[in-house]
N, CA, C and O atoms as a MOPAC input file, in Angstrom:
PM7 MOZYME 1SCF
protein

 N      0.83300 1    -1.20000 1    -0.01200 1
 C     -0.00600 1     0.05100 1    -0.01000 1
 C      0.87000 1     1.18800 1     0.00000 1
 O      2.00700 1     1.12200 1     0.46700 1
 N      0.34500 1     2.30100 1    -0.53200 1
 C      1.05500 1     3.63000 1    -0.48700 1
 C     -0.03600 1     4.78800 1    -0.31100 1
 O     -1.22200 1     4.64600 1    -0.61100 1
 N      0.47400 1     5.83900 1     0.16600 1
 C     -0.40000 1     6.95800 1     0.37800 1
 C     -0.54800 1     7.71100 1    -0.89300 1
 O      0.45000 1     8.00800 1    -1.55000 1
 N     -1.78700 1     8.04600 1    -1.28200 1
 C     -2.06600 1     8.78300 1    -2.46900 1
 C     -1.90600 1    10.28100 1    -2.26700 1
 O     -1.55000 1    11.03500 1    -3.17300 1
 N     -2.17800 1    10.65600 1    -1.07200 1
 C     -2.12500 1    12.11500 1    -0.75300 1
 C     -1.84200 1    12.23300 1     0.77700 1
 O     -2.40800 1    11.47900 1     1.56700 1
 N     -1.01000 1    13.13300 1     1.16000 1
 C     -0.75100 1    13.31000 1     2.60500 1
 C     -0.34100 1    14.76700 1     2.80700 1
 O      0.12500 1    15.44900 1     1.89400 1
 N     -0.54000 1    15.21200 1     4.05700 1
 C     -0.13100 1    16.56400 1     4.52000 1
 C      0.21600 1    16.42000 1     5.94000 1
 O     -0.30500 1    15.53400 1     6.61700 1
 N      1.07800 1    17.25300 1     6.42900 1
 C      1.46300 1    17.37000 1     7.80300 1
 C      1.26000 1    18.64400 1     8.44100 1
 O      1.55300 1    19.67200 1     7.83100 1
 N      0.78300 1    18.68300 1     9.62500 1
 C      0.62500 1    19.88700 1    10.37400 1
 C      0.84500 1    19.85800 1    11.83300 1
 O      0.99200 1    18.76900 1    12.38700 1
 N      0.88300 1    20.99500 1    12.52300 1
 C      1.13100 1    21.00200 1    13.93800 1
 C     -0.14600 1    20.39800 1    14.60300 1
 O     -1.28100 1    20.77400 1    14.31000 1
 N      0.14100 1    19.41500 1    15.53900 1
 C     -0.97300 1    18.65400 1    16.14500 1
 C     -1.96900 1    19.56500 1    16.91400 1
 O     -3.18700 1    19.42500 1    16.79900 1
 N     -1.41800 1    20.45800 1    17.66500 1
 C     -2.32800 1    21.34400 1    18.51600 1
 C     -3.13000 1    22.21100 1    17.58500 1
 O     -4.31500 1    22.38500 1    17.86800 1
 N     -2.62500 1    22.78200 1    16.49700 1
 C     -3.39900 1    23.51400 1    15.51900 1
 C     -4.43000 1    22.64700 1    14.88100 1
 O     -5.58300 1    23.06100 1    14.76800 1
 N     -4.08600 1    21.49400 1    14.46700 1
 C     -5.03400 1    20.61800 1    13.66100 1
 C     -6.18200 1    20.06200 1    14.69200 1
 O     -7.33100 1    19.84500 1    14.30600 1
 N     -5.79000 1    19.87400 1    15.92300 1
 C     -6.95800 1    19.39600 1    16.89100 1
 C     -7.87800 1    20.56700 1    17.04900 1
 O     -9.07800 1    20.33600 1    17.19900 1
 N     -7.44300 1    21.78800 1    17.03100 1
 C     -8.37200 1    22.92500 1    17.19600 1
 C     -9.40500 1    23.00400 1    16.04800 1
 O    -10.49500 1    23.55700 1    16.19400 1
 N     -9.01700 1    22.44200 1    14.94000 1
 C     -9.94600 1    22.40400 1    13.78200 1
 C    -11.16900 1    21.54500 1    13.99800 1
 O    -12.24700 1    21.84800 1    13.48800 1
 N    -11.00400 1    20.44700 1    14.77000 1
 C    -12.04500 1    19.55300 1    15.00100 1
 C    -13.14600 1    20.02200 1    16.08000 1
 O    -14.21900 1    19.43300 1    16.21400 1
 N    -12.79200 1    21.05700 1    16.77300 1
 C    -13.68500 1    21.49600 1    17.81600 1
 C    -14.59000 1    22.70100 1    17.39300 1
 O    -15.39600 1    23.17400 1    18.19500 1
 N    -14.45100 1    23.18100 1    16.15400 1
 C    -15.23400 1    24.29000 1    15.70300 1
 C    -15.15800 1    24.46100 1    14.20500 1
 O    -14.41700 1    23.73200 1    13.54500 1
 N    -15.89900 1    25.40200 1    13.64400 1
 C    -15.70900 1    25.77000 1    12.30600 1
 C    -14.40600 1    26.68600 1    12.26000 1
 O    -14.30500 1    27.76400 1    12.84700 1
 N    -13.45800 1    26.10800 1    11.49700 1
 C    -12.18100 1    26.80300 1    11.58400 1
 C    -11.47700 1    26.63000 1    10.20900 1
 O    -11.77800 1    25.69200 1     9.47000 1
 N    -10.56500 1    27.52200 1     9.89000 1
 C     -9.68900 1    27.34300 1     8.70600 1
 C     -8.42400 1    28.20900 1     8.94200 1
 O     -8.44500 1    29.22700 1     9.63300 1
 N     -7.31300 1    27.72500 1     8.31100 1
 C     -6.15800 1    28.54800 1     8.41200 1
 C     -4.94800 1    27.70700 1     7.78800 1
 O     -5.06600 1    26.56300 1     7.34900 1
 N     -3.80100 1    28.43300 1     7.81700 1
 C     -2.61000 1    27.88900 1     7.19300 1
 C     -1.68300 1    27.26600 1     8.31700 1
 O     -1.51300 1    27.81800 1     9.40500 1
 N     -1.16500 1    26.20000 1     7.99400 1
 C     -0.09300 1    25.55600 1     8.76400 1
 C      0.82100 1    24.68900 1     7.91900 1
 O      0.36300 1    23.86400 1     7.12900 1
 N      2.07400 1    24.87900 1     8.08900 1
 C      3.08700 1    24.06300 1     7.32300 1
 C      2.87800 1    24.14700 1     5.74900 1
 O      3.07400 1    23.18600 1     5.00400 1
 N      2.47200 1    25.35700 1     5.34100 1
 C      2.32300 1    25.56600 1     3.85800 1
 C      1.01900 1    24.92200 1     3.32500 1
 O      0.80400 1    24.84600 1     2.11500 1
 N      0.18100 1    24.47300 1     4.22900 1
 C     -1.08600 1    23.80900 1     3.68400 1
 C     -2.31800 1    24.54500 1     4.36700 1
 O     -2.27400 1    24.86200 1     5.55600 1
 N     -3.34400 1    24.78300 1     3.61400 1
 C     -4.55600 1    25.46200 1     4.02900 1
 C     -5.49500 1    24.30400 1     4.56900 1
 O     -5.84200 1    23.39000 1     3.82100 1
 N     -5.88900 1    24.37400 1     5.87500 1
 C     -6.67300 1    23.40100 1     6.57500 1
 C     -8.00100 1    23.98000 1     6.78000 1
 O     -8.09200 1    25.19900 1     6.92400 1
 N     -9.07700 1    23.20900 1     6.80900 1
 C    -10.42900 1    23.75100 1     7.06500 1
 C    -11.32900 1    22.72700 1     7.69400 1
 O    -11.23700 1    21.52300 1     7.45200 1
 N    -12.18300 1    23.24900 1     8.49200 1
 C    -13.37200 1    22.41400 1     9.01200 1
 C    -14.57300 1    23.32600 1     8.89200 1
 O    -14.53800 1    24.47500 1     9.33300 1
 N    -15.61100 1    22.82500 1     8.30800 1
 C    -16.89700 1    23.55300 1     8.30300 1
 C    -17.98500 1    22.56700 1     8.87300 1
 O    -18.31400 1    21.55700 1     8.25200 1
 N    -18.47800 1    22.88800 1     9.98700 1
 C    -19.55800 1    22.00600 1    10.56800 1
 C    -20.73600 1    21.69000 1     9.53600 1
 O    -21.25200 1    22.55700 1     8.83100 1
 N    -21.06600 1    20.45600 1     9.53400 1
 C    -22.16300 1    20.07900 1     8.63800 1
 C    -21.76500 1    19.92600 1     7.20300 1
 O    -22.57300 1    19.47900 1     6.38900 1
 N    -20.50200 1    20.29300 1     6.84500 1
 C    -20.07800 1    20.10300 1     5.43000 1
 C    -18.91900 1    19.16900 1     5.40200 1
 O    -19.13900 1    17.96500 1     5.26600 1
 N    -17.59600 1    19.65900 1     5.52900 1
 C    -16.50300 1    18.84300 1     5.38600 1
 C    -15.28900 1    19.36800 1     6.10300 1
 O    -15.31200 1    20.47800 1     6.63600 1
 N    -14.22500 1    18.58900 1     6.12600 1
 C    -12.96500 1    18.98800 1     6.71400 1
 C    -11.90500 1    18.36700 1     5.68900 1
 O    -12.06500 1    17.30000 1     5.09600 1
 N    -10.81600 1    19.19600 1     5.57900 1
 C     -9.82100 1    18.71500 1     4.70600 1
 C     -8.64600 1    19.75200 1     4.60500 1
 O     -8.39600 1    20.58300 1     5.47900 1
 N     -7.96300 1    19.59900 1     3.43700 1
 C     -6.82800 1    20.56300 1     3.16700 1
 C     -6.70800 1    20.70200 1     1.65300 1
 O     -7.17200 1    19.92300 1     0.82000 1
 N     -5.97400 1    21.87700 1     1.41600 1
 C     -5.73900 1    22.14600 1     0.01200 1
 C     -4.38700 1    22.95500 1    -0.07900 1
 O     -3.82100 1    23.38800 1     0.92400 1
 N     -3.93500 1    23.11700 1    -1.31400 1
 C     -2.72800 1    23.86500 1    -1.54400 1
 C     -3.03200 1    25.36400 1    -1.48200 1
 O     -2.10200 1    26.16100 1    -1.35900 1
 N     -4.26700 1    25.76400 1    -1.55900 1
 C     -4.58900 1    27.14100 1    -1.55400 1
 C     -5.89600 1    27.33700 1    -0.76100 1
 O     -6.56200 1    26.37200 1    -0.38700 1
 N     -6.25100 1    28.64000 1    -0.51100 1
 C     -7.35300 1    28.87400 1     0.36300 1
 C     -8.76900 1    29.01600 1    -0.40500 1
 O     -9.77300 1    29.35700 1     0.22000 1
 N     -8.79900 1    28.75200 1    -1.72300 1
 C     -9.93700 1    28.82400 1    -2.48900 1
 C    -10.62900 1    27.41700 1    -2.42400 1
 O    -10.27400 1    26.53100 1    -3.20300 1
 N    -11.54000 1    27.22900 1    -1.56600 1
 C    -12.29800 1    25.96900 1    -1.43200 1
 C    -13.74000 1    26.17400 1    -1.72400 1
 O    -14.25100 1    27.25800 1    -1.44400 1
 N    -14.43300 1    25.22600 1    -2.26000 1
 C    -15.83400 1    25.22400 1    -2.67300 1
 C    -16.51000 1    24.12100 1    -2.04300 1
 O    -16.56900 1    23.04500 1    -2.63800 1
 N    -17.07400 1    24.28100 1    -0.79800 1
 C    -17.70200 1    23.19200 1    -0.07500 1
 C    -19.17800 1    23.08800 1    -0.38400 1
 O    -19.99800 1    23.96600 1    -0.11300 1
 N    -19.44400 1    21.92700 1    -0.98100 1
 C    -20.97400 1    21.74300 1    -1.44400 1
 C    -21.35200 1    20.25400 1    -1.37700 1
 O    -21.74500 1    19.76300 1    -2.43500 1
 N    -21.29500 1    19.49600 1    -0.34000 1
 C    -20.68400 1    19.86900 1     0.91200 1
 C    -19.19400 1    19.47900 1     0.93500 1
 O    -18.48300 1    19.97000 1     1.81200 1
 N    -18.66900 1    18.62100 1     0.02400 1
 C    -17.20300 1    18.32700 1    -0.06600 1
 C    -16.60800 1    19.46400 1    -0.91000 1
 O    -17.30200 1    20.23500 1    -1.57300 1
 N    -15.25400 1    19.51000 1    -0.83300 1
 C    -14.54300 1    20.59000 1    -1.62300 1
 C    -14.52600 1    20.22800 1    -3.11400 1
 O    -13.85100 1    19.28200 1    -3.51900 1
 N    -15.24000 1    20.95300 1    -3.89100 1
 C    -15.26400 1    20.86900 1    -5.38400 1
 C    -14.39300 1    21.78600 1    -6.08900 1
 O    -14.48300 1    21.92000 1    -7.30900 1
 N    -13.49600 1    22.47000 1    -5.33700 1
 C    -12.58100 1    23.43900 1    -5.86700 1
 C    -11.76800 1    22.91000 1    -7.05200 1
 O    -11.17600 1    21.83300 1    -6.97700 1
 N    -11.74700 1    23.68700 1    -8.16100 1
 C    -11.05300 1    23.24300 1    -9.36300 1
 C     -9.61600 1    23.45700 1    -9.44000 1
 O     -8.96500 1    22.89700 1   -10.32200 1
 N     -9.02100 1    24.29300 1    -8.50800 1
 C     -7.61900 1    24.64800 1    -8.59500 1
 C     -6.69700 1    23.69900 1    -7.94600 1
 O     -6.92600 1    23.31600 1    -6.79900 1
 N     -5.66000 1    23.29200 1    -8.61400 1
 C     -4.56900 1    22.41200 1    -8.04200 1
 C     -5.26700 1    21.18300 1    -7.41100 1
 O     -5.01800 1    20.85700 1    -6.25100 1
 N     -6.09600 1    20.54100 1    -8.14500 1
 C     -6.92100 1    19.33900 1    -7.65600 1
 C     -6.01500 1    18.20700 1    -7.07800 1
 O     -6.42100 1    17.51800 1    -6.14200 1
 N     -4.93400 1    18.04100 1    -7.57100 1
 C     -4.03600 1    16.85500 1    -7.06300 1
 C     -3.64900 1    17.02400 1    -5.55900 1
 O     -3.29600 1    16.07500 1    -4.86000 1
 N     -3.74700 1    18.33100 1    -5.11500 1
 C     -3.29400 1    18.57600 1    -3.71200 1
 C     -4.48800 1    18.99100 1    -2.84500 1
 O     -4.35200 1    19.91000 1    -2.03800 1
 N     -5.66300 1    18.34000 1    -2.98300 1
 C     -6.77400 1    18.54800 1    -2.16400 1
 C     -7.39000 1    17.26300 1    -1.52300 1
 O     -7.45400 1    16.23300 1    -2.19300 1
 N     -7.79600 1    17.30200 1    -0.37400 1
 C     -8.42100 1    16.23500 1     0.36100 1
 C     -9.69100 1    16.85100 1     1.01100 1
 O     -9.68000 1    17.96400 1     1.53600 1
 N    -10.76300 1    16.07000 1     0.94100 1
 C    -11.99500 1    16.63300 1     1.53300 1
 C    -12.81300 1    15.43600 1     2.15700 1
 O    -13.16400 1    14.52800 1     1.40400 1
 N    -13.11000 1    15.39500 1     3.40000 1
 C    -13.92100 1    14.36800 1     4.03500 1
 C    -15.17600 1    15.11600 1     4.49300 1
 O    -15.15300 1    16.13200 1     5.18800 1
 N    -16.29300 1    14.49400 1     4.02100 1
 C    -17.55100 1    15.05800 1     4.40100 1
 C    -17.86600 1    14.72800 1     5.85800 1
 O    -17.47900 1    13.67300 1     6.36000 1
 N    -18.56300 1    15.62600 1     6.52500 1
 C    -18.85400 1    15.45100 1     8.04900 1
 C    -20.30500 1    15.25100 1     8.30700 1
 O    -20.78900 1    15.50800 1     9.40900 1
 N    -21.03900 1    14.77600 1     7.26800 1
 C    -22.47000 1    14.51800 1     7.44000 1
 C    -22.75800 1    12.99500 1     7.61200 1
 O    -23.89600 1    12.54000 1     7.49900 1
 N    -21.70500 1    12.26400 1     7.88100 1
 C    -21.88800 1    10.82000 1     7.99400 1
 C    -21.73200 1     9.92400 1     6.76600 1
 O    -21.78500 1     8.69500 1     6.79300 1
 N    -21.53600 1    10.67200 1     5.70500 1
 C    -21.41200 1     9.89000 1     4.41200 1
 C    -20.02700 1     9.37300 1     4.15400 1
 O    -19.87100 1     8.28000 1     3.60800 1
 N    -18.98600 1    10.14100 1     4.53900 1
 C    -17.67500 1     9.61600 1     4.36100 1
 C    -16.77500 1    10.57400 1     3.52200 1
 O    -16.94200 1    11.79200 1     3.58200 1
 N    -15.83400 1    10.01200 1     2.75200 1
 C    -14.91200 1    10.85300 1     1.95700 1
 C    -15.61200 1    11.36500 1     0.71300 1
 O    -16.57200 1    10.80100 1     0.18900 1
 N    -15.01400 1    12.54200 1     0.26600 1
 C    -15.54400 1    13.15500 1    -0.93200 1
 C    -14.40000 1    13.02400 1    -1.98700 1
 O    -14.59000 1    12.44600 1    -3.05700 1
 N    -13.27600 1    13.55100 1    -1.66300 1
 C    -12.17200 1    13.49100 1    -2.72900 1
 C    -10.80100 1    13.22700 1    -2.00200 1
 O    -10.58600 1    13.48900 1    -0.81900 1
 N     -9.94000 1    12.69000 1    -2.85200 1
 C     -8.52000 1    12.52900 1    -2.47700 1
 C     -7.73000 1    12.91200 1    -3.71400 1
 O     -7.59200 1    12.08400 1    -4.61500 1
 N     -7.21100 1    14.11700 1    -3.80100 1
 C     -6.58800 1    14.60000 1    -5.00900 1
 C     -7.63500 1    14.74700 1    -6.03600 1
 O     -8.70500 1    15.31300 1    -5.81100 1
 N     -7.27300 1    14.17000 1    -7.28500 1
 C     -8.15700 1    14.32100 1    -8.39000 1
 C     -9.30900 1    13.33400 1    -8.47700 1
 O    -10.19000 1    13.44700 1    -9.32900 1
 N     -9.27400 1    12.30400 1    -7.51700 1
 C    -10.32900 1    11.27800 1    -7.46900 1
 C    -11.46600 1    11.85400 1    -6.53100 1
 O    -11.23800 1    12.23500 1    -5.38300 1
 N    -12.64900 1    11.87900 1    -7.09900 1
 C    -13.77100 1    12.38000 1    -6.44700 1
 C    -14.83100 1    11.35100 1    -6.21800 1
 O    -14.70300 1    10.19300 1    -6.61400 1
 N    -15.89600 1    11.79600 1    -5.56300 1
 C    -17.08400 1    10.94900 1    -5.36400 1
 C    -16.81400 1     9.58400 1    -4.62300 1
 O    -17.33200 1     8.51900 1    -4.96200 1
 N    -15.96200 1     9.74100 1    -3.59700 1
 C    -15.58600 1     8.56000 1    -2.88500 1
 C    -16.53200 1     8.10900 1    -1.66600 1
 O    -16.20100 1     7.20600 1    -0.89700 1
 N    -17.63800 1     8.76100 1    -1.56900 1
 C    -18.64400 1     8.41600 1    -0.53000 1
 C    -18.87000 1     6.97100 1    -0.38800 1
 O    -18.83100 1     6.46000 1     0.73100 1
 N    -19.10400 1     6.27500 1    -1.44600 1
 C    -19.51700 1     4.82700 1    -1.35300 1
 C    -18.25200 1     3.92500 1    -1.66400 1
 O    -18.39300 1     2.70200 1    -1.68400 1
 N    -17.18200 1     4.42900 1    -1.87400 1
 C    -16.02700 1     3.58600 1    -2.35200 1
 C    -15.47900 1     2.77700 1    -1.18500 1
 O    -15.30800 1     3.27300 1    -0.07100 1
 N    -15.19700 1     1.44600 1    -1.50300 1
 C    -14.65900 1     0.55500 1    -0.53500 1
 C    -13.11700 1     0.36200 1    -0.85300 1
 O    -12.43400 1    -0.41000 1    -0.18000 1
 N    -12.62200 1     1.06300 1    -1.85800 1
 C    -11.26200 1     0.97400 1    -2.31300 1
 C    -10.30700 1     1.93300 1    -1.59800 1
 O     -9.08800 1     1.75800 1    -1.62700 1
 N    -10.85800 1     2.89400 1    -0.99300 1
 C    -10.11100 1     3.95100 1    -0.32000 1
 C    -10.15800 1     3.83800 1     1.19700 1
 O    -11.18900 1     3.42600 1     1.72900 1
 N     -9.05000 1     4.19600 1     1.95400 1
 C     -9.13400 1     4.24300 1     3.35300 1
 C     -8.59400 1     5.59500 1     3.82300 1
 O     -7.77500 1     6.23100 1     3.15900 1
 N     -9.06200 1     5.98700 1     4.93600 1
 C     -8.54600 1     7.30200 1     5.58800 1
 C     -7.54900 1     6.83200 1     6.62800 1
 O     -7.84500 1     5.95200 1     7.43600 1
 N     -6.40600 1     7.40600 1     6.60100 1
 C     -5.43300 1     7.06600 1     7.67200 1
 C     -5.00600 1     8.44100 1     8.23100 1
 O     -4.59700 1     9.36600 1     7.53000 1
 N     -5.15000 1     8.47300 1     9.61200 1
 C     -4.71400 1     9.62500 1    10.32900 1
 C     -3.57400 1     9.21200 1    11.27500 1
 O     -3.76000 1     8.30700 1    12.08800 1
 N     -2.42500 1     9.84300 1    11.18700 1
 C     -1.27700 1     9.54100 1    12.11900 1
 C     -1.01800 1    10.75500 1    12.90800 1
 O     -1.16100 1    11.88300 1    12.43700 1
 N     -0.61600 1    10.50300 1    14.17100 1
 C     -0.32100 1    11.70200 1    15.03300 1
 C      0.78400 1    11.22200 1    16.04600 1
 O      1.01900 1    10.04300 1    16.31100 1
 N      1.36600 1    12.21700 1    16.52200 1
 C      2.43800 1    12.03900 1    17.52400 1
 C      2.23000 1    12.90700 1    18.81100 1
 O      1.16700 1    13.51300 1    18.95100 1
 N      3.09200 1    12.97300 1    19.63400 1
 C      2.92300 1    13.79500 1    20.79700 1
 C      2.93200 1    15.29900 1    20.42200 1
 O      3.53800 1    15.70200 1    19.42900 1
 N      2.27200 1    16.07200 1    21.21000 1
 C      2.31400 1    17.53200 1    21.01300 1
 C      3.76300 1    17.97200 1    21.10900 1
 O      4.46700 1    17.67800 1    22.07500 1
 N      4.17600 1    18.67300 1    20.09600 1
 C      5.64500 1    19.15300 1    20.06400 1
 C      5.85800 1    20.19200 1    21.15900 1
 O      5.02000 1    21.04300 1    21.45900 1
 N      7.02600 1    20.05000 1    21.71600 1
 C      7.35100 1    21.03100 1    22.77200 1
 C      8.11900 1    22.17400 1    22.13400 1
 O      8.93100 1    22.00200 1    21.22500 1
 N      7.80100 1    23.40300 1    22.68600 1
 C      8.49600 1    24.63000 1    22.25600 1
 C      9.35100 1    25.18000 1    23.45500 1
 O      9.10200 1    24.83500 1    24.61100 1
 N     10.29800 1    25.98900 1    23.16100 1
 C     11.12700 1    26.60300 1    24.08100 1
 C     10.24900 1    27.64600 1    24.85700 1
 O      9.49700 1    28.42800 1    24.27700 1
 N     10.41200 1    27.59000 1    26.25600 1
 C      9.66400 1    28.45600 1    27.15900 1
 C     10.75400 1    29.08600 1    28.12300 1
 O     11.78600 1    28.48800 1    28.42700 1
 N     10.44300 1    30.27000 1    28.54400 1
 C     11.42400 1    30.93000 1    29.45600 1
 C     11.73300 1    30.05700 1    30.71500 1
 O     12.83500 1    30.13700 1    31.25700 1
 N     10.78800 1    29.24900 1    31.16300 1
 C     10.93800 1    28.48900 1    32.38900 1
 C     11.98300 1    27.41400 1    32.20500 1
 O     12.39300 1    26.79000 1    33.18300 1
 N     12.43200 1    27.17400 1    30.97400 1
 C     13.54100 1    26.17000 1    30.74200 1
 C     14.92100 1    26.74400 1    31.18100 1
 O     15.84400 1    26.00000 1    31.51300 1
 N     15.01400 1    28.03400 1    31.16900 1
 C     16.38800 1    28.76300 1    31.36800 1
 C     16.54400 1    28.95900 1    32.93700 1
 O     15.66200 1    29.45900 1    33.63500 1
 N     17.72500 1    28.52500 1    33.39500 1
 C     18.08500 1    28.70400 1    34.78800 1
 C     18.45800 1    30.20300 1    34.91100 1
 O     18.61700 1    30.94000 1    33.93900 1
 N     18.58800 1    30.59400 1    36.27000 1
 C     19.04100 1    31.95500 1    36.54500 1
 C     20.34300 1    32.31200 1    35.76300 1
 O     21.27800 1    31.51200 1    35.71700 1
 N     20.38600 1    33.50000 1    35.16400 1
 C     21.53400 1    33.95800 1    34.55000 1
 C     21.50300 1    33.57500 1    32.98400 1
 O     22.43200 1    33.90800 1    32.24700 1
 N     20.46900 1    32.91200 1    32.55300 1
 C     20.29100 1    32.59500 1    31.18300 1
 C     18.92400 1    33.07400 1    30.60500 1
 O     17.93600 1    33.11700 1    31.33800 1
 N     18.86800 1    33.41600 1    29.36100 1
 C     17.55800 1    33.85500 1    28.73500 1
 C     17.34600 1    33.08000 1    27.50500 1
 O     18.25300 1    32.36500 1    27.07800 1
 N     16.22900 1    33.16800 1    26.91200 1
 C     15.88500 1    32.47700 1    25.62300 1
 C     16.82400 1    33.00200 1    24.55100 1
 O     17.18500 1    34.17800 1    24.49600 1
 N     17.20600 1    32.01900 1    23.67700 1
 C     18.02400 1    32.46900 1    22.52400 1
 C     16.99900 1    33.23000 1    21.56700 1
 O     15.78100 1    33.06200 1    21.63200 1
 N     17.61300 1    34.05300 1    20.70600 1
 C     16.75100 1    34.66000 1    19.66600 1
 C     16.19200 1    33.69900 1    18.80000 1
 O     16.76500 1    32.63400 1    18.56900 1
 N     14.99000 1    34.04500 1    18.25400 1
 C     14.27300 1    33.10900 1    17.38600 1
 C     15.11100 1    32.36300 1    16.34500 1
 O     14.98600 1    31.15500 1    16.14500 1
 N     15.98800 1    33.16600 1    15.68300 1
 C     16.79300 1    32.52800 1    14.59500 1
 C     17.73100 1    31.46900 1    15.14100 1
 O     18.15900 1    30.61900 1    14.36100 1
 N     18.08600 1    31.45100 1    16.42200 1
 C     19.01500 1    30.55400 1    16.94100 1
 C     18.40900 1    29.42400 1    17.75400 1
 O     19.10900 1    28.49200 1    18.14900 1
 N     17.19800 1    29.49900 1    17.98700 1
 C     16.45400 1    28.36100 1    18.73100 1
 C     15.58500 1    27.58100 1    17.87900 1
 O     15.12200 1    28.09300 1    16.86000 1
 N     15.30700 1    26.31800 1    18.22200 1
 C     14.54000 1    25.46300 1    17.24400 1
 C     13.07500 1    25.86400 1    17.29500 1
 O     12.60700 1    26.40200 1    18.29800 1
 N     12.35600 1    25.60200 1    16.21500 1
 C     10.88600 1    25.76900 1    16.27200 1
 C     10.27500 1    24.81500 1    17.30000 1
 O      9.44000 1    25.17300 1    18.13000 1
 N     10.76600 1    23.54500 1    17.17900 1
 C     10.32200 1    22.53900 1    18.20200 1
 C     11.53500 1    21.81000 1    18.73100 1
 O     12.52700 1    21.58200 1    18.03900 1
 N     11.40200 1    21.45600 1    20.00200 1
 C     12.54100 1    20.80700 1    20.68100 1
 C     12.63900 1    19.34700 1    20.28000 1
 O     11.68400 1    18.73200 1    19.80400 1
 N     13.86200 1    18.80900 1    20.50000 1
 C     14.13300 1    17.38200 1    20.22300 1
 C     13.67300 1    16.56300 1    21.41700 1
 O     13.87100 1    16.99300 1    22.55400 1
 N     13.06900 1    15.40100 1    21.20700 1
 C     12.59400 1    14.63100 1    22.35500 1
 C     11.30500 1    15.10500 1    22.91900 1
 O     10.55300 1    15.86000 1    22.30200 1
 N     11.05900 1    14.61600 1    24.17300 1
 C      9.74800 1    14.85400 1    24.87200 1
 C      9.78700 1    16.13800 1    25.70200 1
 O      8.75400 1    16.50700 1    26.26100 1
 N     10.85500 1    16.80200 1    25.80800 1
 C     11.00600 1    18.05900 1    26.57900 1
 C     12.09400 1    18.88200 1    26.02300 1
 O     12.94000 1    18.37800 1    25.28400 1
 N     12.10900 1    20.15000 1    26.35400 1
 C     13.16700 1    21.07200 1    25.92700 1
 C     14.28000 1    21.14600 1    26.85800 1
 O     14.07500 1    21.11800 1    28.07200 1
 N     15.51900 1    21.24400 1    26.33200 1
 C     16.65400 1    21.36400 1    27.25000 1
 C     17.16200 1    22.77900 1    27.20500 1
 O     16.91400 1    23.54800 1    26.27700 1
 N     17.91700 1    23.09000 1    28.29900 1
 C     18.40700 1    24.39600 1    28.37000 1
 C     19.39200 1    24.77600 1    27.22800 1
 O     19.46300 1    25.93400 1    26.81600 1
 N     20.12600 1    23.79300 1    26.74500 1
 C     21.03700 1    23.89500 1    25.64800 1
 C     20.39000 1    24.31600 1    24.38400 1
 O     20.89600 1    25.17900 1    23.66800 1
 N     19.24100 1    23.69900 1    24.09200 1
 C     18.34300 1    24.05300 1    22.84400 1
 C     17.82700 1    25.49300 1    22.94100 1
 O     17.84800 1    26.23000 1    21.95500 1
 N     17.35900 1    25.89400 1    24.14600 1
 C     16.64600 1    27.10500 1    24.23100 1
 C     17.30500 1    28.38200 1    24.82300 1
 O     16.82200 1    29.49000 1    24.59000 1
 N     18.37400 1    28.22200 1    25.56200 1
 C     18.83900 1    29.30100 1    26.34000 1
 C     20.28100 1    29.66500 1    26.06300 1
 O     21.11800 1    28.84500 1    25.68400 1
 N     20.51800 1    30.96500 1    26.27900 1
 C     21.97500 1    31.43700 1    26.16100 1
 C     22.20300 1    32.27700 1    27.45800 1
 O     21.27500 1    32.73600 1    28.12400 1
 N     23.58000 1    32.43800 1    27.76300 1
 C     23.89500 1    33.30000 1    28.90800 1
 C     23.32200 1    34.77200 1    28.72500 1
 O     23.37100 1    35.33900 1    27.63300 1
 N     22.81000 1    35.31600 1    29.78600 1
 C     22.36300 1    36.72800 1    29.66900 1
 C     23.60200 1    37.59800 1    29.77900 1
 O     24.52800 1    37.31700 1    30.54100 1
 N     23.58600 1    38.65100 1    29.00100 1
 C     24.73000 1    39.62200 1    29.06000 1
 C     24.51800 1    40.36400 1    30.33100 1
 O     23.40500 1    40.61200 1    30.79400 1
 N     25.75500 1    40.73500 1    30.91700 1
 C     25.78700 1    41.53200 1    32.17400 1
 C     26.44000 1    42.85000 1    31.83300 1
 O     27.29000 1    42.93100 1    30.94700 1
 N     26.05400 1    43.82400 1    32.50800 1
 C     26.57900 1    45.18200 1    32.42900 1
 C     27.82900 1    45.13200 1    33.29400 1
 O     27.78500 1    44.57500 1    34.39100 1
 N     28.96400 1    45.70700 1    32.82700 1
 C     30.21300 1    45.81000 1    33.49500 1
 C     30.69600 1    47.30700 1    33.44700 1
 O     30.37700 1    48.07100 1    32.53500 1
 N     31.45200 1    47.63900 1    34.45500 1
 C     32.10300 1    48.94400 1    34.44500 1
 C     33.54400 1    48.77800 1    34.09800 1
 O     34.34000 1    48.39400 1    34.95500 1
 N     33.93400 1    49.06600 1    32.80800 1
 C     35.23100 1    48.80300 1    32.29900 1
 C     36.17100 1    50.04100 1    32.43300 1
 O     37.14200 1    50.14900 1    31.68400 1
 N     35.90200 1    50.93200 1    33.34100 1
 C     36.69900 1    52.08300 1    33.50600 1
 C     37.91900 1    51.73900 1    34.37000 1
 O     38.75000 1    52.60700 1    34.63800 1

């Protein structure tokens, strides 16, 4: 088996989609949920929910799952999947990614500037080495 279409996004952001009518960009992908219609993603923000995404632009990079109990609508250019037994939905997730917080830094250290610290920490928690740098101190050099 192989995946015909996939996208990856921040878990906390994507989970917020399922609790309300919401849409927005994450990881270069436009994600949406519209209650009573569908949820999915596309390469652009022009979606046409009726109730699945019938948007004609960049069709190969669109996924739409209907939320009215019928099932899938489209995976890329393949549409009308509501009654298909040939397609499966696969959702994979991992732990919520950890980000650098000021509380990681011990006294005398501060958060690194954005360009020097990682977007997400390695492992299940952030380390001081990933997130912090020594604070500069004022000295009297006279």
